[in-house]
mmCIF file of the N, C-alpha and C atoms, coordinates in Angstrom:
data_MODEL
# 
_entry.id   MODEL 
# 
loop_
_atom_site.group_PDB 
_atom_site.id 
_atom_site.type_symbol 
_atom_site.label_atom_id 
_atom_site.label_alt_id 
_atom_site.label_comp_id 
_atom_site.label_asym_id 
_atom_site.label_entity_id 
_atom_site.label_seq_id 
_atom_site.pdbx_PDB_ins_code 
_atom_site.Cartn_x 
_atom_site.Cartn_y 
_atom_site.Cartn_z 
_atom_site.occupancy 
_atom_site.B_iso_or_equiv 
_atom_site.pdbx_formal_charge 
_atom_site.auth_seq_id 
_atom_site.auth_comp_id 
_atom_site.auth_asym_id 
_atom_site.auth_atom_id 
_atom_site.pdbx_PDB_model_num 
ATOM 1   N N  . VAL A 1 1  ? 98.811  91.119 -12.129 1.00 0.00 ? 1  VAL A N  1 
ATOM 2   C CA . VAL A 1 1  ? 99.476  90.589 -11.390 1.00 0.00 ? 1  VAL A CA 1 
ATOM 3   C C  . VAL A 1 1  ? 98.848  91.218 -9.961  1.00 0.00 ? 1  VAL A C  1 
ATOM 4   N N  . SER A 1 2  ? 97.842  89.885 -9.200  1.00 0.00 ? 2  SER A N  1 
ATOM 5   C CA . SER A 1 2  ? 97.594  90.670 -8.283  1.00 0.00 ? 2  SER A CA 1 
ATOM 6   C C  . SER A 1 2  ? 98.075  89.879 -6.811  1.00 0.00 ? 2  SER A C  1 
ATOM 7   N N  . ILE A 1 3  ? 98.125  90.661 -5.934  1.00 0.00 ? 3  ILE A N  1 
ATOM 8   C CA . ILE A 1 3  ? 98.053  90.256 -4.488  1.00 0.00 ? 3  ILE A CA 1 
ATOM 9   C C  . ILE A 1 3  ? 97.434  90.187 -3.811  1.00 0.00 ? 3  ILE A C  1 
ATOM 10  N N  . ARG A 1 4  ? 96.995  89.169 -2.663  1.00 0.00 ? 4  ARG A N  1 
ATOM 11  C CA . ARG A 1 4  ? 96.121  89.345 -1.476  1.00 0.00 ? 4  ARG A CA 1 
ATOM 12  C C  . ARG A 1 4  ? 96.707  89.205 -0.989  1.00 0.00 ? 4  ARG A C  1 
ATOM 13  N N  . VAL A 1 5  ? 96.698  89.918 0.618   1.00 0.00 ? 5  VAL A N  1 
ATOM 14  C CA . VAL A 1 5  ? 97.199  89.106 1.980   1.00 0.00 ? 5  VAL A CA 1 
ATOM 15  C C  . VAL A 1 5  ? 96.045  89.373 2.749   1.00 0.00 ? 5  VAL A C  1 
ATOM 16  N N  . THR A 1 6  ? 96.506  88.163 3.501   1.00 0.00 ? 6  THR A N  1 
ATOM 17  C CA . THR A 1 6  ? 94.808  87.999 4.581   1.00 0.00 ? 6  THR A CA 1 
ATOM 18  C C  . THR A 1 6  ? 95.305  88.079 5.789   1.00 0.00 ? 6  THR A C  1 
ATOM 19  N N  . GLY A 1 7  ? 95.219  88.792 7.153   1.00 0.00 ? 7  GLY A N  1 
ATOM 20  C CA . GLY A 1 7  ? 95.727  88.552 7.975   1.00 0.00 ? 7  GLY A CA 1 
ATOM 21  C C  . GLY A 1 7  ? 94.405  87.749 8.957   1.00 0.00 ? 7  GLY A C  1 
ATOM 22  N N  . HIS A 1 8  ? 94.671  86.298 10.198  1.00 0.00 ? 8  HIS A N  1 
ATOM 23  C CA . HIS A 1 8  ? 93.785  86.056 10.412  1.00 0.00 ? 8  HIS A CA 1 
ATOM 24  C C  . HIS A 1 8  ? 93.807  85.866 12.101  1.00 0.00 ? 8  HIS A C  1 
ATOM 25  N N  . THR A 1 9  ? 93.319  86.015 12.712  1.00 0.00 ? 9  THR A N  1 
ATOM 26  C CA . THR A 1 9  ? 93.252  85.570 14.322  1.00 0.00 ? 9  THR A CA 1 
ATOM 27  C C  . THR A 1 9  ? 93.195  84.029 15.075  1.00 0.00 ? 9  THR A C  1 
ATOM 28  N N  . ASP A 1 10 ? 93.594  84.067 15.993  1.00 0.00 ? 10 ASP A N  1 
ATOM 29  C CA . ASP A 1 10 ? 92.459  82.531 16.808  1.00 0.00 ? 10 ASP A CA 1 
ATOM 30  C C  . ASP A 1 10 ? 91.446  83.765 17.240  1.00 0.00 ? 10 ASP A C  1 
ATOM 31  N N  . ARG A 1 11 ? 90.719  82.956 18.098  1.00 0.00 ? 11 ARG A N  1 
ATOM 32  C CA . ARG A 1 11 ? 89.316  82.770 18.901  1.00 0.00 ? 11 ARG A CA 1 
ATOM 33  C C  . ARG A 1 11 ? 89.162  83.725 20.281  1.00 0.00 ? 11 ARG A C  1 
ATOM 34  N N  . VAL A 1 12 ? 90.790  84.358 20.431  1.00 0.00 ? 12 VAL A N  1 
ATOM 35  C CA . VAL A 1 12 ? 90.903  85.161 21.953  1.00 0.00 ? 12 VAL A CA 1 
ATOM 36  C C  . VAL A 1 12 ? 90.466  86.273 21.836  1.00 0.00 ? 12 VAL A C  1 
ATOM 37  N N  . GLY A 1 13 ? 90.391  87.423 22.553  1.00 0.00 ? 13 GLY A N  1 
ATOM 38  C CA . GLY A 1 13 ? 88.915  88.615 21.980  1.00 0.00 ? 13 GLY A CA 1 
ATOM 39  C C  . GLY A 1 13 ? 88.472  88.727 22.070  1.00 0.00 ? 13 GLY A C  1 
ATOM 40  N N  . SER A 1 14 ? 88.123  89.998 21.653  1.00 0.00 ? 14 SER A N  1 
ATOM 41  C CA . SER A 1 14 ? 86.637  90.572 20.175  1.00 0.00 ? 14 SER A CA 1 
ATOM 42  C C  . SER A 1 14 ? 87.004  90.637 19.004  1.00 0.00 ? 14 SER A C  1 
ATOM 43  N N  . ASP A 1 15 ? 85.162  90.267 18.419  1.00 0.00 ? 15 ASP A N  1 
ATOM 44  C CA . ASP A 1 15 ? 85.224  90.353 17.345  1.00 0.00 ? 15 ASP A CA 1 
ATOM 45  C C  . ASP A 1 15 ? 85.806  91.953 16.848  1.00 0.00 ? 15 ASP A C  1 
ATOM 46  N N  . THR A 1 16 ? 86.093  93.073 17.442  1.00 0.00 ? 16 THR A N  1 
ATOM 47  C CA . THR A 1 16 ? 86.525  94.022 16.833  1.00 0.00 ? 16 THR A CA 1 
ATOM 48  C C  . THR A 1 16 ? 87.552  94.077 17.227  1.00 0.00 ? 16 THR A C  1 
ATOM 49  N N  . ASP A 1 17 ? 88.610  93.441 17.826  1.00 0.00 ? 17 ASP A N  1 
ATOM 50  C CA . ASP A 1 17 ? 89.838  93.849 18.347  1.00 0.00 ? 17 ASP A CA 1 
ATOM 51  C C  . ASP A 1 17 ? 90.461  92.781 17.057  1.00 0.00 ? 17 ASP A C  1 
ATOM 52  N N  . ASN A 1 18 ? 89.807  91.563 16.629  1.00 0.00 ? 18 ASN A N  1 
ATOM 53  C CA . ASN A 1 18 ? 90.585  90.549 16.280  1.00 0.00 ? 18 ASN A CA 1 
ATOM 54  C C  . ASN A 1 18 ? 90.095  91.170 14.411  1.00 0.00 ? 18 ASN A C  1 
ATOM 55  N N  . ASP A 1 19 ? 89.022  91.892 14.419  1.00 0.00 ? 19 ASP A N  1 
ATOM 56  C CA . ASP A 1 19 ? 89.066  92.425 13.034  1.00 0.00 ? 19 ASP A CA 1 
ATOM 57  C C  . ASP A 1 19 ? 90.341  93.370 12.662  1.00 0.00 ? 19 ASP A C  1 
ATOM 58  N N  . ARG A 1 20 ? 90.808  94.298 13.973  1.00 0.00 ? 20 ARG A N  1 
ATOM 59  C CA . ARG A 1 20 ? 91.516  94.895 13.743  1.00 0.00 ? 20 ARG A CA 1 
ATOM 60  C C  . ARG A 1 20 ? 93.254  94.600 13.791  1.00 0.00 ? 20 ARG A C  1 
ATOM 61  N N  . LEU A 1 21 ? 93.591  93.581 14.729  1.00 0.00 ? 21 LEU A N  1 
ATOM 62  C CA . LEU A 1 21 ? 94.904  93.023 15.028  1.00 0.00 ? 21 LEU A CA 1 
ATOM 63  C C  . LEU A 1 21 ? 95.152  92.330 13.333  1.00 0.00 ? 21 LEU A C  1 
ATOM 64  N N  . SER A 1 22 ? 93.838  91.534 12.638  1.00 0.00 ? 22 SER A N  1 
ATOM 65  C CA . SER A 1 22 ? 94.137  91.223 11.378  1.00 0.00 ? 22 SER A CA 1 
ATOM 66  C C  . SER A 1 22 ? 94.672  91.680 10.733  1.00 0.00 ? 22 SER A C  1 
ATOM 67  N N  . LEU A 1 23 ? 94.102  92.654 10.513  1.00 0.00 ? 23 LEU A N  1 
ATOM 68  C CA . LEU A 1 23 ? 93.812  93.858 9.050   1.00 0.00 ? 23 LEU A CA 1 
ATOM 69  C C  . LEU A 1 23 ? 96.064  94.168 8.867   1.00 0.00 ? 23 LEU A C  1 
ATOM 70  N N  . GLN A 1 24 ? 96.167  94.784 10.916  1.00 0.00 ? 24 GLN A N  1 
ATOM 71  C CA . GLN A 1 24 ? 97.728  95.375 11.092  1.00 0.00 ? 24 GLN A CA 1 
ATOM 72  C C  . GLN A 1 24 ? 98.511  94.307 10.595  1.00 0.00 ? 24 GLN A C  1 
ATOM 73  N N  . ARG A 1 25 ? 98.343  92.861 11.082  1.00 0.00 ? 25 ARG A N  1 
ATOM 74  C CA . ARG A 1 25 ? 99.087  91.311 10.274  1.00 0.00 ? 25 ARG A CA 1 
ATOM 75  C C  . ARG A 1 25 ? 99.324  91.486 8.776   1.00 0.00 ? 25 ARG A C  1 
ATOM 76  N N  . ALA A 1 26 ? 97.999  91.718 8.389   1.00 0.00 ? 26 ALA A N  1 
ATOM 77  C CA . ALA A 1 26 ? 98.303  91.689 7.110   1.00 0.00 ? 26 ALA A CA 1 
ATOM 78  C C  . ALA A 1 26 ? 99.278  93.087 6.223   1.00 0.00 ? 26 ALA A C  1 
ATOM 79  N N  . GLU A 1 27 ? 98.514  93.860 6.677   1.00 0.00 ? 27 GLU A N  1 
ATOM 80  C CA . GLU A 1 27 ? 99.255  95.637 6.008   1.00 0.00 ? 27 GLU A CA 1 
ATOM 81  C C  . GLU A 1 27 ? 100.750 95.455 6.534   1.00 0.00 ? 27 GLU A C  1 
ATOM 82  N N  . ALA A 1 28 ? 101.381 94.546 7.671   1.00 0.00 ? 28 ALA A N  1 
ATOM 83  C CA . ALA A 1 28 ? 102.264 94.685 7.432   1.00 0.00 ? 28 ALA A CA 1 
ATOM 84  C C  . ALA A 1 28 ? 103.306 93.614 7.278   1.00 0.00 ? 28 ALA A C  1 
ATOM 85  N N  . VAL A 1 29 ? 102.847 92.954 6.902   1.00 0.00 ? 29 VAL A N  1 
ATOM 86  C CA . VAL A 1 29 ? 103.678 91.880 5.614   1.00 0.00 ? 29 VAL A CA 1 
ATOM 87  C C  . VAL A 1 29 ? 103.419 92.717 4.100   1.00 0.00 ? 29 VAL A C  1 
ATOM 88  N N  . ARG A 1 30 ? 102.031 93.455 3.674   1.00 0.00 ? 30 ARG A N  1 
ATOM 89  C CA . ARG A 1 30 ? 102.076 94.237 2.599   1.00 0.00 ? 30 ARG A CA 1 
ATOM 90  C C  . ARG A 1 30 ? 103.874 95.087 2.922   1.00 0.00 ? 30 ARG A C  1 
ATOM 91  N N  . ALA A 1 31 ? 103.760 96.021 3.607   1.00 0.00 ? 31 ALA A N  1 
ATOM 92  C CA . ALA A 1 31 ? 104.507 96.602 3.601   1.00 0.00 ? 31 ALA A CA 1 
ATOM 93  C C  . ALA A 1 31 ? 105.761 96.718 3.374   1.00 0.00 ? 31 ALA A C  1 
ATOM 94  N N  . MET A 1 32 ? 106.076 94.883 4.202   1.00 0.00 ? 32 MET A N  1 
ATOM 95  C CA . MET A 1 32 ? 107.473 93.728 3.805   1.00 0.00 ? 32 MET A CA 1 
ATOM 96  C C  . MET A 1 32 ? 107.513 94.005 2.348   1.00 0.00 ? 32 MET A C  1 
ATOM 97  N N  . LEU A 1 33 ? 106.506 93.598 1.904   1.00 0.00 ? 33 LEU A N  1 
ATOM 98  C CA . LEU A 1 33 ? 106.872 93.186 -0.088  1.00 0.00 ? 33 LEU A CA 1 
ATOM 99  C C  . LEU A 1 33 ? 106.877 94.264 -1.241  1.00 0.00 ? 33 LEU A C  1 
ATOM 100 N N  . ILE A 1 34 ? 106.256 95.591 -0.048  1.00 0.00 ? 34 ILE A N  1 
ATOM 101 C CA . ILE A 1 34 ? 106.891 96.327 -1.096  1.00 0.00 ? 34 ILE A CA 1 
ATOM 102 C C  . ILE A 1 34 ? 107.978 96.712 -0.747  1.00 0.00 ? 34 ILE A C  1 
ATOM 103 N N  . GLN A 1 35 ? 109.091 96.603 0.850   1.00 0.00 ? 35 GLN A N  1 
ATOM 104 C CA . GLN A 1 35 ? 109.701 96.864 0.822   1.00 0.00 ? 35 GLN A CA 1 
ATOM 105 C C  . GLN A 1 35 ? 110.851 95.859 -0.053  1.00 0.00 ? 35 GLN A C  1 
ATOM 106 N N  . ARG A 1 36 ? 110.983 94.996 -0.340  1.00 0.00 ? 36 ARG A N  1 
ATOM 107 C CA . ARG A 1 36 ? 111.343 94.111 -1.377  1.00 0.00 ? 36 ARG A CA 1 
ATOM 108 C C  . ARG A 1 36 ? 110.997 94.239 -2.735  1.00 0.00 ? 36 ARG A C  1 
ATOM 109 N N  . GLY A 1 37 ? 110.298 95.295 -2.985  1.00 0.00 ? 37 GLY A N  1 
ATOM 110 C CA . GLY A 1 37 ? 110.236 95.805 -4.282  1.00 0.00 ? 37 GLY A CA 1 
ATOM 111 C C  . GLY A 1 37 ? 109.196 95.079 -5.309  1.00 0.00 ? 37 GLY A C  1 
ATOM 112 N N  . ILE A 1 38 ? 108.571 94.789 -4.488  1.00 0.00 ? 38 ILE A N  1 
ATOM 113 C CA . ILE A 1 38 ? 106.872 93.944 -5.262  1.00 0.00 ? 38 ILE A CA 1 
ATOM 114 C C  . ILE A 1 38 ? 106.089 95.620 -5.441  1.00 0.00 ? 38 ILE A C  1 
ATOM 115 N N  . GLN A 1 39 ? 105.202 95.884 -6.367  1.00 0.00 ? 39 GLN A N  1 
ATOM 116 C CA . GLN A 1 39 ? 104.721 97.042 -6.472  1.00 0.00 ? 39 GLN A CA 1 
ATOM 117 C C  . GLN A 1 39 ? 103.393 97.074 -5.419  1.00 0.00 ? 39 GLN A C  1 
ATOM 118 N N  . ALA A 1 40 ? 103.359 98.591 -5.153  1.00 0.00 ? 40 ALA A N  1 
ATOM 119 C CA . ALA A 1 40 ? 102.373 98.772 -4.420  1.00 0.00 ? 40 ALA A CA 1 
ATOM 120 C C  . ALA A 1 40 ? 100.721 98.188 -5.044  1.00 0.00 ? 40 ALA A C  1 
ATOM 121 N N  . SER A 1 41 ? 100.871 98.330 -6.062  1.00 0.00 ? 41 SER A N  1 
ATOM 122 C CA . SER A 1 41 ? 99.314  98.492 -6.692  1.00 0.00 ? 41 SER A CA 1 
ATOM 123 C C  . SER A 1 41 ? 98.964  97.221 -6.991  1.00 0.00 ? 41 SER A C  1 
ATOM 124 N N  . PHE A 1 42 ? 99.602  95.945 -6.757  1.00 0.00 ? 42 PHE A N  1 
ATOM 125 C CA . PHE A 1 42 ? 99.786  94.807 -7.141  1.00 0.00 ? 42 PHE A CA 1 
ATOM 126 C C  . PHE A 1 42 ? 99.525  94.109 -5.936  1.00 0.00 ? 42 PHE A C  1 
ATOM 127 N N  . LEU A 1 43 ? 99.063  94.568 -4.679  1.00 0.00 ? 43 LEU A N  1 
ATOM 128 C CA . LEU A 1 43 ? 98.999  94.168 -3.559  1.00 0.00 ? 43 LEU A CA 1 
ATOM 129 C C  . LEU A 1 43 ? 97.663  94.469 -2.639  1.00 0.00 ? 43 LEU A C  1 
ATOM 130 N N  . ARG A 1 44 ? 96.652  93.716 -2.398  1.00 0.00 ? 44 ARG A N  1 
ATOM 131 C CA . ARG A 1 44 ? 95.664  93.983 -1.483  1.00 0.00 ? 44 ARG A CA 1 
ATOM 132 C C  . ARG A 1 44 ? 95.639  93.679 -0.333  1.00 0.00 ? 44 ARG A C  1 
ATOM 133 N N  . ALA A 1 45 ? 95.803  94.538 0.950   1.00 0.00 ? 45 ALA A N  1 
ATOM 134 C CA . ALA A 1 45 ? 95.362  93.862 2.567   1.00 0.00 ? 45 ALA A CA 1 
ATOM 135 C C  . ALA A 1 45 ? 93.978  94.331 2.914   1.00 0.00 ? 45 ALA A C  1 
ATOM 136 N N  . VAL A 1 46 ? 94.267  92.300 3.341   1.00 0.00 ? 46 VAL A N  1 
ATOM 137 C CA . VAL A 1 46 ? 92.637  92.580 4.338   1.00 0.00 ? 46 VAL A CA 1 
ATOM 138 C C  . VAL A 1 46 ? 93.081  91.524 5.676   1.00 0.00 ? 46 VAL A C  1 
ATOM 139 N N  . GLY A 1 47 ? 91.785  91.799 6.513   1.00 0.00 ? 47 GLY A N  1 
ATOM 140 C CA . GLY A 1 47 ? 92.094  91.241 7.708   1.00 0.00 ? 47 GLY A CA 1 
ATOM 141 C C  . GLY A 1 47 ? 90.655  90.676 7.787   1.00 0.00 ? 47 GLY A C  1 
ATOM 142 N N  . ARG A 1 48 ? 91.046  89.385 8.338   1.00 0.00 ? 48 ARG A N  1 
ATOM 143 C CA . ARG A 1 48 ? 88.944  87.817 8.537   1.00 0.00 ? 48 ARG A CA 1 
ATOM 144 C C  . ARG A 1 48 ? 89.373  88.084 9.829   1.00 0.00 ? 48 ARG A C  1 
ATOM 145 N N  . GLY A 1 49 ? 90.381  88.422 10.689  1.00 0.00 ? 49 GLY A N  1 
ATOM 146 C CA . GLY A 1 49 ? 89.976  88.118 12.528  1.00 0.00 ? 49 GLY A CA 1 
ATOM 147 C C  . GLY A 1 49 ? 89.565  86.666 12.762  1.00 0.00 ? 49 GLY A C  1 
ATOM 148 N N  . GLU A 1 50 ? 88.926  86.187 13.356  1.00 0.00 ? 50 GLU A N  1 
ATOM 149 C CA . GLU A 1 50 ? 88.958  84.697 13.802  1.00 0.00 ? 50 GLU A CA 1 
ATOM 150 C C  . GLU A 1 50 ? 87.575  84.285 12.549  1.00 0.00 ? 50 GLU A C  1 
ATOM 151 N N  . ARG A 1 51 ? 86.846  84.437 11.784  1.00 0.00 ? 51 ARG A N  1 
ATOM 152 C CA . ARG A 1 51 ? 86.244  83.705 11.016  1.00 0.00 ? 51 ARG A CA 1 
ATOM 153 C C  . ARG A 1 51 ? 86.525  82.485 9.885   1.00 0.00 ? 51 ARG A C  1 
ATOM 154 N N  . GLU A 1 52 ? 88.340  82.639 9.862   1.00 0.00 ? 52 GLU A N  1 
ATOM 155 C CA . GLU A 1 52 ? 88.331  81.409 8.504   1.00 0.00 ? 52 GLU A CA 1 
ATOM 156 C C  . GLU A 1 52 ? 89.685  80.804 8.928   1.00 0.00 ? 52 GLU A C  1 
ATOM 157 N N  . PRO A 1 53 ? 89.215  80.034 10.637  1.00 0.00 ? 53 PRO A N  1 
ATOM 158 C CA . PRO A 1 53 ? 90.351  79.453 11.630  1.00 0.00 ? 53 PRO A CA 1 
ATOM 159 C C  . PRO A 1 53 ? 90.754  77.864 10.592  1.00 0.00 ? 53 PRO A C  1 
ATOM 160 N N  . LEU A 1 54 ? 91.955  77.723 10.625  1.00 0.00 ? 54 LEU A N  1 
ATOM 161 C CA . LEU A 1 54 ? 92.655  76.886 10.484  1.00 0.00 ? 54 LEU A CA 1 
ATOM 162 C C  . LEU A 1 54 ? 92.401  75.574 11.334  1.00 0.00 ? 54 LEU A C  1 
ATOM 163 N N  . VAL A 1 55 ? 92.205  75.858 12.709  1.00 0.00 ? 55 VAL A N  1 
ATOM 164 C CA . VAL A 1 55 ? 91.699  74.947 13.446  1.00 0.00 ? 55 VAL A CA 1 
ATOM 165 C C  . VAL A 1 55 ? 90.971  75.232 14.476  1.00 0.00 ? 55 VAL A C  1 
ATOM 166 N N  . SER A 1 56 ? 89.757  74.755 13.957  1.00 0.00 ? 56 SER A N  1 
ATOM 167 C CA . SER A 1 56 ? 88.314  75.516 15.256  1.00 0.00 ? 56 SER A CA 1 
ATOM 168 C C  . SER A 1 56 ? 88.438  75.131 16.550  1.00 0.00 ? 56 SER A C  1 
ATOM 169 N N  . THR A 1 57 ? 87.935  76.121 17.597  1.00 0.00 ? 57 THR A N  1 
ATOM 170 C CA . THR A 1 57 ? 88.392  75.956 18.444  1.00 0.00 ? 57 THR A CA 1 
ATOM 171 C C  . THR A 1 57 ? 87.588  76.212 19.829  1.00 0.00 ? 57 THR A C  1 
ATOM 172 N N  . ALA A 1 58 ? 87.229  76.541 20.391  1.00 0.00 ? 58 ALA A N  1 
ATOM 173 C CA . ALA A 1 58 ? 86.396  77.249 21.167  1.00 0.00 ? 58 ALA A CA 1 
ATOM 174 C C  . ALA A 1 58 ? 86.705  78.628 21.637  1.00 0.00 ? 58 ALA A C  1 
ATOM 175 N N  . ASP A 1 59 ? 85.250  79.260 21.636  1.00 0.00 ? 59 ASP A N  1 
ATOM 176 C CA . ASP A 1 59 ? 85.493  81.000 22.133  1.00 0.00 ? 59 ASP A CA 1 
ATOM 177 C C  . ASP A 1 59 ? 86.802  80.839 23.210  1.00 0.00 ? 59 ASP A C  1 
ATOM 178 N N  . GLU A 1 60 ? 87.620  82.178 22.839  1.00 0.00 ? 60 GLU A N  1 
ATOM 179 C CA . GLU A 1 60 ? 88.313  82.705 23.724  1.00 0.00 ? 60 GLU A CA 1 
ATOM 180 C C  . GLU A 1 60 ? 89.960  81.421 24.616  1.00 0.00 ? 60 GLU A C  1 
ATOM 181 N N  . GLN A 1 61 ? 89.840  80.308 23.366  1.00 0.00 ? 61 GLN A N  1 
ATOM 182 C CA . GLN A 1 61 ? 90.670  79.633 23.399  1.00 0.00 ? 61 GLN A CA 1 
ATOM 183 C C  . GLN A 1 61 ? 92.274  79.808 22.492  1.00 0.00 ? 61 GLN A C  1 
ATOM 184 N N  . PRO A 1 62 ? 93.504  80.145 23.108  1.00 0.00 ? 62 PRO A N  1 
ATOM 185 C CA . PRO A 1 62 ? 93.765  80.364 21.967  1.00 0.00 ? 62 PRO A CA 1 
ATOM 186 C C  . PRO A 1 62 ? 94.803  78.957 20.641  1.00 0.00 ? 62 PRO A C  1 
ATOM 187 N N  . GLU A 1 63 ? 94.801  79.779 20.022  1.00 0.00 ? 63 GLU A N  1 
ATOM 188 C CA . GLU A 1 63 ? 95.451  78.402 18.938  1.00 0.00 ? 63 GLU A CA 1 
ATOM 189 C C  . GLU A 1 63 ? 96.850  79.224 17.678  1.00 0.00 ? 63 GLU A C  1 
ATOM 190 N N  . PRO A 1 64 ? 97.494  79.105 18.030  1.00 0.00 ? 64 PRO A N  1 
ATOM 191 C CA . PRO A 1 64 ? 99.243  79.261 17.286  1.00 0.00 ? 64 PRO A CA 1 
ATOM 192 C C  . PRO A 1 64 ? 98.573  79.585 16.233  1.00 0.00 ? 64 PRO A C  1 
ATOM 193 N N  . ARG A 1 65 ? 98.422  78.429 15.273  1.00 0.00 ? 65 ARG A N  1 
ATOM 194 C CA . ARG A 1 65 ? 98.118  77.808 13.909  1.00 0.00 ? 65 ARG A CA 1 
ATOM 195 C C  . ARG A 1 65 ? 96.972  78.829 13.544  1.00 0.00 ? 65 ARG A C  1 
ATOM 196 N N  . ASN A 1 66 ? 96.190  79.485 14.028  1.00 0.00 ? 66 ASN A N  1 
ATOM 197 C CA . ASN A 1 66 ? 95.235  80.074 13.461  1.00 0.00 ? 66 ASN A CA 1 
ATOM 198 C C  . ASN A 1 66 ? 95.982  81.687 13.844  1.00 0.00 ? 66 ASN A C  1 
ATOM 199 N N  . ARG A 1 67 ? 96.935  81.894 13.829  1.00 0.00 ? 67 ARG A N  1 
ATOM 200 C CA . ARG A 1 67 ? 97.597  83.191 14.115  1.00 0.00 ? 67 ARG A CA 1 
ATOM 201 C C  . ARG A 1 67 ? 98.344  83.283 13.289  1.00 0.00 ? 67 ARG A C  1 
ATOM 202 N N  . ARG A 1 68 ? 97.966  83.737 11.483  1.00 0.00 ? 68 ARG A N  1 
ATOM 203 C CA . ARG A 1 68 ? 98.427  83.707 10.694  1.00 0.00 ? 68 ARG A CA 1 
ATOM 204 C C  . ARG A 1 68 ? 97.993  85.069 9.156   1.00 0.00 ? 68 ARG A C  1 
ATOM 205 N N  . VAL A 1 69 ? 98.853  84.926 8.254   1.00 0.00 ? 69 VAL A N  1 
ATOM 206 C CA . VAL A 1 69 ? 98.551  85.936 7.408   1.00 0.00 ? 69 VAL A CA 1 
ATOM 207 C C  . VAL A 1 69 ? 98.656  84.584 6.167   1.00 0.00 ? 69 VAL A C  1 
ATOM 208 N N  . GLU A 1 70 ? 97.757  85.091 5.196   1.00 0.00 ? 70 GLU A N  1 
ATOM 209 C CA . GLU A 1 70 ? 98.194  84.249 3.964   1.00 0.00 ? 70 GLU A CA 1 
ATOM 210 C C  . GLU A 1 70 ? 98.674  85.368 2.897   1.00 0.00 ? 70 GLU A C  1 
ATOM 211 N N  . VAL A 1 71 ? 99.258  84.698 1.424   1.00 0.00 ? 71 VAL A N  1 
ATOM 212 C CA . VAL A 1 71 ? 99.776  85.512 0.558   1.00 0.00 ? 71 VAL A CA 1 
ATOM 213 C C  . VAL A 1 71 ? 99.170  84.676 -0.943  1.00 0.00 ? 71 VAL A C  1 
ATOM 214 N N  . ILE A 1 72 ? 97.960  84.977 -1.268  1.00 0.00 ? 72 ILE A N  1 
ATOM 215 C CA . ILE A 1 72 ? 97.594  84.778 -2.816  1.00 0.00 ? 72 ILE A CA 1 
ATOM 216 C C  . ILE A 1 72 ? 98.082  85.679 -4.029  1.00 0.00 ? 72 ILE A C  1 
ATOM 217 N N  . VAL A 1 73 ? 99.011  84.659 -4.612  1.00 0.00 ? 73 VAL A N  1 
ATOM 218 C CA . VAL A 1 73 ? 98.968  85.457 -5.897  1.00 0.00 ? 73 VAL A CA 1 
ATOM 219 C C  . VAL A 1 73 ? 98.664  84.952 -6.941  1.00 0.00 ? 73 VAL A C  1 
ATOM 220 N N  . ARG A 1 74 ? 97.926  85.410 -8.252  1.00 0.00 ? 74 ARG A N  1 
ATOM 221 C CA . ARG A 1 74 ? 97.081  85.340 -9.156  1.00 0.00 ? 74 ARG A CA 1 
ATOM 222 C C  . ARG A 1 74 ? 97.542  86.317 -10.276 1.00 0.00 ? 74 ARG A C  1 
# 
């Protein structure tokens, strides 16, 4: 089993801040999954910042749908 937890942000803020925030989001979900009994070695957390939006927006425009975490199980 391989589980990838990917955090994302909207385009508000700097690239550096958004990379850090997206990774924090992914790590929080990873920790929750571990608490619920999923083996830690199955889980990988990554942050994509603002690079893969669901909804295209101008820079510095807030978009709640882009602030998310995706979980892919393989």
